TORVEXFI-964155 format. One line per 10 residues: their letters; for each residue x, y, z of N, C-alpha, C. Coordinates in Angstrom, 1 decimal. Last residue first. Layout:
A	X,Y,Z,X,Y,Z,X,Y,Z ~ ...
This chain:
XXXXXXXXXX	0.3,2.1,24.8,-1.1,1.8,24.4,-1.7,0.8,25.4 ~ 2.8,4.5,24.9,2.1,3.4,25.6,0.7,3.3,25.1 ~ 5.0,5.3,22.4,3.7,5.7,22.9,3.1,4.4,23.6 ~ 8.5,6.0,22.5,7.4,5.1,22.3,6.1,5.6,23.0 ~ 9.4,9.4,21.7,9.7,8.0,22.0,8.5,7.1,21.8 ~ 8.6,12.1,21.3,9.9,11.8,21.9,10.2,10.3,22.1 ~ 6.2,13.1,20.4,7.2,12.7,19.4,8.5,12.2,20.0 ~ 4.3,14.2,22.0,4.2,12.8,21.8,5.4,12.2,21.0 ~ 4.8,17.0,22.0,4.3,16.3,23.2,4.4,14.8,23.1 ~ 5.8,17.8,19.5,6.4,18.3,20.7,6.0,17.4,21.9
XXXXXXXXXX	4.0,16.6,17.7,5.4,16.4,17.6,6.1,16.7,18.9 ~ 1.5,17.6,18.6,1.8,16.2,18.6,3.3,15.9,18.6 ~ 1.9,20.4,18.2,1.7,19.9,19.5,2.0,18.4,19.6 ~ 2.2,20.4,15.4,3.3,20.8,16.2,3.1,20.3,17.6 ~ -0.4,19.7,14.7,0.7,18.8,14.3,1.9,19.1,15.1 ~ -1.8,21.9,15.7,-2.0,20.6,16.3,-0.9,19.6,16.0 ~ -0.8,23.9,14.0,-0.6,24.0,15.4,-0.8,22.6,16.1 ~ -1.8,22.9,11.5,-0.3,23.0,11.7,0.0,23.1,13.2 ~ -4.5,23.1,11.9,-3.9,21.8,11.7,-2.4,21.8,12.0 ~ -4.7,25.8,12.0,-5.0,25.1,13.3,-4.4,23.6,13.1
XXXXXXXXXX	-4.2,26.5,9.4,-3.3,27.0,10.4,-3.5,26.3,11.8 ~ -6.3,25.2,8.1,-5.0,24.7,7.9,-4.0,25.2,9.0 ~ -9.4,24.6,9.9,-8.5,25.5,9.2,-7.0,25.0,9.2 ~ -11.2,21.5,9.7,-10.4,22.5,10.5,-9.5,23.3,9.6 ~ -12.3,19.5,8.2,-12.9,20.8,8.0,-12.1,21.9,8.9 ~ -12.3,16.6,7.2,-11.2,17.4,7.5,-11.6,18.9,7.3 ~ -14.4,15.1,6.1,-14.5,15.4,7.5,-13.3,16.3,8.0 ~ -13.7,14.6,3.5,-14.7,15.6,3.7,-14.9,16.0,5.2 ~ -10.2,14.5,3.1,-11.4,13.8,3.5,-12.4,14.9,3.8 ~ -6.8,13.9,2.2,-8.1,14.7,2.0,-9.3,13.8,2.4
XXXXXXXXXX	-4.9,12.0,3.0,-4.6,13.5,2.9,-5.8,14.4,2.8 ~ -4.3,9.4,5.0,-5.4,10.0,4.2,-5.1,11.5,4.2 ~ -2.3,8.5,6.7,-2.0,8.6,5.2,-3.1,9.1,4.4 ~ -2.7,8.5,9.4,-3.4,7.5,8.6,-3.0,7.4,7.1 ~ -1.6,10.6,11.0,-0.9,9.3,10.8,-1.5,8.3,9.8 ~ -3.2,12.9,11.1,-1.7,13.0,11.0,-1.1,11.7,10.5 ~ -5.8,12.1,11.3,-5.4,13.0,10.2,-3.9,12.9,10.0 ~ -5.6,10.6,13.6,-6.0,9.9,12.4,-5.6,10.8,11.2 ~ -5.0,12.6,15.5,-4.0,11.6,15.2,-4.3,10.8,13.9 ~ -7.4,14.0,15.3,-6.2,14.7,14.9,-5.1,13.6,14.6
XXXXXXXXXX	-9.1,12.1,16.4,-9.3,12.5,15.0,-8.1,13.2,14.5 ~ -8.1,12.0,19.0,-8.0,10.8,18.2,-8.2,11.2,16.7 ~ -8.5,14.7,19.9,-7.2,14.1,19.9,-7.1,12.9,19.0 ~ -11.3,14.7,19.7,-10.5,15.6,18.8,-9.1,15.1,18.8 ~ -12.0,12.8,21.6,-12.4,12.6,20.2,-11.6,13.5,19.3 ~ -11.0,14.2,23.9,-10.6,12.8,23.5,-10.8,12.6,22.1 ~ -12.6,16.5,23.9,-11.1,16.6,23.8,-10.5,15.3,23.4 ~ -15.2,15.4,24.2,-14.8,16.2,22.9,-13.3,16.2,22.8 ~ -14.9,14.4,26.7,-15.2,13.5,25.6,-14.9,14.2,24.3 ~ -14.6,16.8,28.2,-13.5,15.8,28.1,-13.7,14.8,27.0
XXXXXXXXXX	-17.1,18.0,27.7,-15.9,18.6,27.3,-14.8,17.6,27.2 ~ -18.8,16.1,29.0,-19.0,16.4,27.6,-17.8,17.1,27.0 ~ -17.9,16.2,31.6,-17.7,15.0,30.8,-17.8,15.3,29.3 ~ -16.5,19.5,32.1,-17.5,18.5,32.2,-17.1,17.3,31.4 ~ -14.9,21.8,32.8,-14.3,20.5,32.3,-15.2,19.3,32.5 ~ -16.0,24.2,33.2,-16.2,23.2,34.2,-15.5,21.9,33.9 ~ -15.5,25.5,30.8,-15.0,26.1,32.0,-15.0,25.1,33.2 ~ -16.8,23.8,28.9,-15.4,24.1,28.8,-14.8,24.6,30.2 ~ -19.4,24.0,29.8,-18.8,22.7,29.6,-17.2,22.9,29.7 ~ -20.0,26.7,29.7,-20.0,26.0,31.0,-19.3,24.7,30.9
XXXXXXXXXX	-20.2,27.0,26.9,-19.1,27.7,27.7,-18.9,27.0,29.0 ~ -21.0,23.9,25.5,-21.4,25.2,26.0,-20.1,25.8,26.7 ~ -21.1,21.7,22.6,-20.5,22.2,23.8,-21.0,23.6,24.2 ~ -22.0,20.6,20.3,-22.9,20.5,21.5,-22.4,21.2,22.7 ~ -20.0,20.8,18.5,-21.2,21.5,18.2,-22.2,21.5,19.4 ~ -18.2,18.9,19.4,-17.9,20.3,19.5,-19.1,21.2,19.4 ~ -19.4,16.5,18.7,-19.3,16.9,20.1,-19.0,18.3,20.3 ~ -19.2,16.6,15.9,-20.5,16.4,16.5,-20.4,16.9,18.0 ~ -16.4,16.8,15.7,-17.2,17.9,15.2,-18.6,17.8,15.8 ~ -15.4,14.3,16.6,-15.1,15.5,17.3,-16.1,16.7,16.9
XXXXXXXXXX	-16.6,12.6,14.7,-16.8,12.3,16.1,-16.5,13.6,17.0 ~ -15.7,13.5,12.2,-17.1,13.7,12.6,-17.3,13.5,14.1 ~ -12.6,15.3,12.1,-13.4,14.1,12.0,-14.8,14.4,12.6 ~ -11.3,17.6,12.6,-10.7,16.7,11.8,-11.4,15.3,11.7 ~ -13.3,20.7,12.4,-12.6,19.6,13.1,-11.9,18.7,12.1 ~ -14.8,24.0,12.7,-14.3,22.8,12.0,-13.6,21.8,12.9 ~ -13.7,27.2,13.8,-14.7,26.2,13.4,-14.1,25.0,12.8 ~ -12.6,29.4,16.2,-12.2,28.5,15.2,-13.4,27.4,15.0 ~ -12.8,31.4,18.1,-13.9,31.3,17.1,-13.6,30.3,16.0 ~ -11.0,31.5,20.2,-10.7,32.3,19.0,-11.7,32.1,17.8
XXXXXXXXXX	-12.1,29.7,21.9,-12.1,31.1,22.3,-11.8,32.0,21.1 ~ -11.4,27.4,20.4,-12.8,27.7,20.5,-12.9,29.2,20.9 ~ -8.5,27.4,20.6,-9.2,27.5,19.3,-10.6,27.9,19.4 ~ -8.3,27.3,23.4,-7.8,28.5,22.7,-8.4,28.6,21.3 ~ -9.2,24.7,23.8,-9.9,25.9,24.4,-9.5,27.2,23.7 ~ -7.3,23.2,22.5,-8.6,23.3,22.0,-9.4,24.4,22.5 ~ -5.1,23.7,24.2,-5.0,24.0,22.8,-6.4,24.2,22.2 ~ -6.1,22.7,26.6,-5.8,24.1,26.5,-5.7,24.6,25.1 ~ -6.2,20.0,25.9,-7.5,20.7,26.3,-7.3,22.2,26.1 ~ -3.5,19.5,25.8,-4.3,19.4,24.5,-5.6,20.1,24.8
XXXXXXXXXX	-2.8,19.8,28.5,-2.2,20.7,27.5,-3.0,20.7,26.2 ~ -4.3,17.7,29.6,-4.7,19.1,29.9,-4.1,20.1,28.9 ~ -2.9,15.5,28.5,-4.3,15.7,28.2,-4.8,17.2,28.5 ~ -0.3,15.9,29.6,-0.5,15.9,28.1,-2.0,16.2,27.8 ~ -0.9,15.7,32.4,-0.3,16.9,31.8,-0.5,17.0,30.3 ~ -2.1,13.2,32.7,-2.9,14.4,32.9,-2.3,15.6,32.2 ~ -1.4,10.6,30.2,-1.1,11.4,31.5,-1.9,12.7,31.5 ~ -1.8,8.8,28.2,-0.9,10.0,27.9,-0.6,10.8,29.2 ~ -3.4,6.7,28.3,-2.1,6.5,28.9,-1.2,7.8,28.8 ~ -5.7,7.5,26.9,-5.8,6.9,28.2,-4.5,6.9,29.0
XXXXXXXXXX	-4.5,8.1,24.4,-5.1,9.2,25.2,-5.2,8.7,26.7 ~ -3.9,5.6,23.5,-2.8,6.5,23.7,-3.3,7.6,24.7 ~ -6.4,4.4,23.1,-5.5,3.8,24.1,-4.3,4.8,24.4 ~ -7.3,6.1,21.1,-8.0,6.1,22.4,-7.2,5.5,23.5 ~ -5.7,5.5,19.0,-5.3,6.7,19.8,-6.2,6.9,21.0 ~ -7.0,3.4,17.8,-5.7,3.1,18.5,-5.4,4.3,19.4 ~ -9.0,4.9,16.5,-9.4,4.0,17.6,-8.1,3.6,18.4 ~ -7.6,6.3,14.5,-8.4,7.0,15.5,-8.7,6.1,16.7 ~ -6.5,4.2,13.0,-5.6,5.1,13.8,-6.4,5.8,14.9 ~ -8.9,3.1,12.0,-8.0,2.3,12.8,-7.1,3.2,13.7
XXXXXXXXXX	-10.0,5.2,10.4,-10.7,4.7,11.6,-9.8,3.9,12.5 ~ -8.0,5.4,8.5,-8.3,6.6,9.3,-9.0,6.1,10.6 ~ -8.0,2.7,7.3,-6.8,3.4,7.9,-7.1,4.5,8.9 ~ -10.8,2.2,6.6,-10.1,1.5,7.6,-8.9,2.2,8.2 ~ -12.1,3.3,4.4,-12.1,4.1,5.7,-11.2,3.5,6.8 ~ -11.9,1.3,2.5,-11.3,2.6,2.2,-11.2,3.5,3.5 ~ -13.4,-0.9,3.6,-12.0,-0.9,3.6,-11.3,0.5,3.3 ~ -16.0,0.4,5.8,-15.6,-0.1,4.5,-14.1,0.0,4.5 ~ -16.6,-0.7,9.2,-16.3,0.3,8.2,-15.9,-0.3,6.9 ~ -16.8,-1.6,11.9,-17.9,-1.8,10.9,-17.7,-0.7,9.9
XXXXXXXXXX	-14.7,-3.2,14.4,-14.9,-2.3,13.3,-16.2,-2.7,12.5 ~ -13.6,-3.0,17.8,-14.5,-3.6,16.8,-14.7,-2.6,15.7 ~ -10.9,-3.6,19.8,-11.5,-2.6,18.9,-12.3,-3.4,17.9 ~ -9.8,-4.2,23.2,-10.5,-4.7,22.0,-11.0,-3.5,21.1 ~ -9.2,-4.3,26.0,-8.2,-4.1,24.9,-8.7,-4.7,23.6 ~ -11.1,-4.1,27.9,-11.0,-5.4,27.3,-9.8,-5.4,26.3 ~ -10.9,-1.4,28.5,-10.5,-2.4,29.6,-10.3,-3.8,29.0 ~ -11.7,-0.2,26.1,-10.3,0.0,26.6,-10.0,-1.1,27.6 ~ -13.1,-0.9,23.3,-13.3,-1.3,24.7,-12.0,-1.3,25.4 ~ -14.3,1.1,20.7,-13.1,0.6,21.4,-13.5,0.3,22.9
XXXXXXXXXX	-15.8,0.8,17.5,-15.9,0.9,18.9,-14.7,0.4,19.7 ~ -16.7,2.2,14.3,-15.8,1.3,15.2,-16.2,1.6,16.6 ~ -18.6,3.6,12.9,-17.6,2.9,12.2,-16.8,1.9,13.0 ~ -22.0,3.7,13.9,-20.6,3.9,14.2,-19.7,3.1,13.4 ~ -25.2,5.3,14.1,-24.3,4.3,13.5,-22.9,4.7,13.7 ~ -25.7,7.2,17.1,-26.1,6.6,15.9,-25.2,5.6,15.4 ~ -24.9,8.2,19.6,-25.0,9.2,18.5,-25.5,8.6,17.2 ~ -24.4,6.0,21.2,-25.6,6.9,21.5,-25.8,8.0,20.5 ~ -23.6,3.8,18.5,-23.3,4.4,19.8,-24.5,5.3,20.1 ~ -23.4,0.6,16.8,-24.1,1.9,17.1,-23.5,2.4,18.4
XXXXXXXXXX	-22.7,-1.7,14.2,-22.2,-1.0,15.5,-23.0,0.3,15.6 ~ -23.2,-3.5,12.2,-24.3,-2.8,12.8,-23.9,-2.1,14.1 ~ -20.8,-6.1,12.7,-21.7,-5.4,11.8,-22.8,-4.7,12.6 ~ -17.8,-6.1,13.8,-19.1,-6.2,14.4,-20.1,-5.4,13.6 ~ -14.6,-7.7,14.0,-15.7,-7.0,13.1,-17.0,-7.2,13.8 ~ -11.6,-6.9,15.9,-12.7,-7.8,15.3,-13.7,-7.0,14.5 ~ -8.6,-7.1,17.6,-9.5,-6.4,16.7,-10.4,-7.4,16.1 ~ -6.9,-6.7,20.7,-7.6,-7.6,19.7,-8.5,-6.7,18.8 ~ -3.7,-5.7,21.5,-5.1,-5.3,21.3,-5.7,-6.2,20.3 ~ -1.1,-6.7,23.8,-1.8,-6.8,22.5,-3.2,-6.2,22.6
XXXXXXXXXX	0.5,-4.2,25.9,-0.1,-5.5,25.7,-0.9,-5.5,24.4 ~ 3.0,-1.9,24.5,1.9,-2.3,25.4,1.4,-3.7,25.1 ~ 3.9,0.8,22.4,4.3,-0.3,23.3,3.1,-0.6,24.2 ~ 4.7,2.1,19.2,3.7,1.8,20.2,4.2,0.7,21.1 ~ 6.5,4.7,17.6,6.5,3.3,18.1,5.5,3.2,19.2 ~ 4.3,6.8,15.6,5.4,6.7,16.5,5.4,5.2,17.1 ~ 3.2,5.6,12.3,3.0,6.0,13.7,4.3,6.0,14.5 ~ 3.9,4.5,9.9,3.6,5.9,10.0,3.5,6.5,11.4 ~ 4.1,1.8,10.4,5.3,2.5,10.0,5.1,4.0,10.0 ~ 1.5,1.1,10.8,2.3,1.2,12.0,3.7,1.9,11.7
XXXXXXXXXX	0.5,0.8,8.3,0.1,2.0,9.1,1.0,2.2,10.3 ~ 1.5,-1.7,7.6,1.9,-0.5,6.8,1.6,0.8,7.6 ~ 0.0,-3.3,9.4,1.5,-3.3,9.4,2.1,-2.1,8.7 ~ -2.6,-2.7,8.5,-2.1,-2.3,9.9,-0.6,-2.2,9.9 ~ -2.7,-4.0,6.1,-2.7,-2.6,6.1,-2.2,-2.0,7.4 ~ -2.9,-6.6,7.1,-1.7,-6.2,6.3,-1.6,-4.7,6.2 ~ -5.4,-6.3,8.3,-4.2,-6.4,9.2,-2.9,-6.2,8.4 ~ -7.1,-6.3,6.2,-6.9,-5.0,6.9,-5.7,-5.1,7.8 ~ -6.8,-9.0,5.3,-6.4,-7.9,4.5,-6.2,-6.6,5.2 ~ -7.8,-10.3,7.8,-6.4,-10.4,7.4,-6.0,-9.3,6.4
XXXXXXXXXX	-10.4,-10.5,8.6,-9.7,-9.2,8.8,-8.2,-9.2,8.3 ~ -11.2,-13.0,8.5,-11.6,-12.2,7.4,-10.9,-10.8,7.5 ~ -10.6,-14.1,11.0,-9.7,-14.3,9.9,-10.0,-13.4,8.7 ~ -11.0,-12.3,13.9,-11.8,-12.8,12.7,-10.8,-12.9,11.6 ~ -9.4,-11.2,15.8,-10.5,-12.1,16.3,-11.2,-12.8,15.1 ~ -6.0,-10.5,15.5,-7.3,-10.5,14.9,-8.2,-11.6,15.5 ~ -4.0,-8.3,17.4,-4.4,-9.6,17.2,-5.8,-9.7,16.6 ~ -1.3,-6.1,17.5,-2.7,-6.2,17.2,-3.0,-7.7,16.8 ~ 1.3,-5.2,17.7,0.6,-5.5,18.9,-0.9,-5.7,18.7 ~ 3.3,-7.0,15.1,2.6,-5.8,15.7,1.8,-6.2,16.9
XXXXXXXXXX	4.7,-9.3,14.6,5.0,-8.1,13.8,4.3,-6.8,14.3 ~ 4.2,-11.5,16.2,5.5,-11.1,16.0,5.7,-9.8,15.3 ~ 1.4,-11.8,16.0,2.0,-11.3,17.3,3.4,-10.9,17.1 ~ 0.6,-12.8,13.6,0.6,-11.4,13.7,1.3,-10.9,15.0 ~ 0.8,-15.6,14.0,1.6,-14.9,12.9,1.7,-13.4,13.1 ~ -1.0,-15.9,16.0,0.5,-16.2,16.3,1.3,-15.6,15.2 ~ -3.4,-15.2,14.8,-2.9,-14.5,15.9,-1.4,-14.7,16.1 ~ -3.5,-17.3,12.8,-3.4,-15.9,12.4,-2.9,-15.0,13.5 ~ -3.6,-19.5,14.5,-2.5,-19.4,13.5,-2.3,-17.9,13.1 ~ -6.1,-19.0,15.8,-4.8,-19.2,16.5,-3.6,-19.0,15.7
XXX	-7.9,-19.0,13.6,-7.7,-17.8,14.5,-6.4,-17.9,15.2 ~ -6.5,-20.6,10.7,-7.3,-20.6,11.9,-7.0,-19.3,12.7 ~ -6.9,-20.2,7.3,-6.0,-20.0,8.4,-6.9,-19.9,9.7
């Protein structure tokens, strides 16, 4: 199947377009994953494969280019649902608005002030471990990046269908609080991406 044919076929069923025909098995999984998510609205997002992805923190399962509306993956199929949802929620975070982002920041600040350890994914856990009190109080870039990654990891935990994972180290009571925050703050309609 050509790239154009695959993109045309997928355009009618979800907002994700494949750059690589070898991603068709994962795109079938995307259709199933979309049923778990709140409804998404927005321009199409292209997905592709990029072996050897790296960030400033080392090897990476995926990378999102928000301005280009593109997600590149370098993960094994078993990790795809969790990583896919995480990356999609970078688009949600961008469009969530200041009130929602600051509300989530306050939730996280409360956890940290309460001595809560753990997270719902490696990307947030890594950043959380590097935070200082000054980062949180000054809302530094490091703090805001942690908040974004925690938001995306929380969404992946909530919506990917993955019930257990070695990266899910956050206490169950905190998971419940985050789940309630998502339902209260994002559960009322379509999510712009």
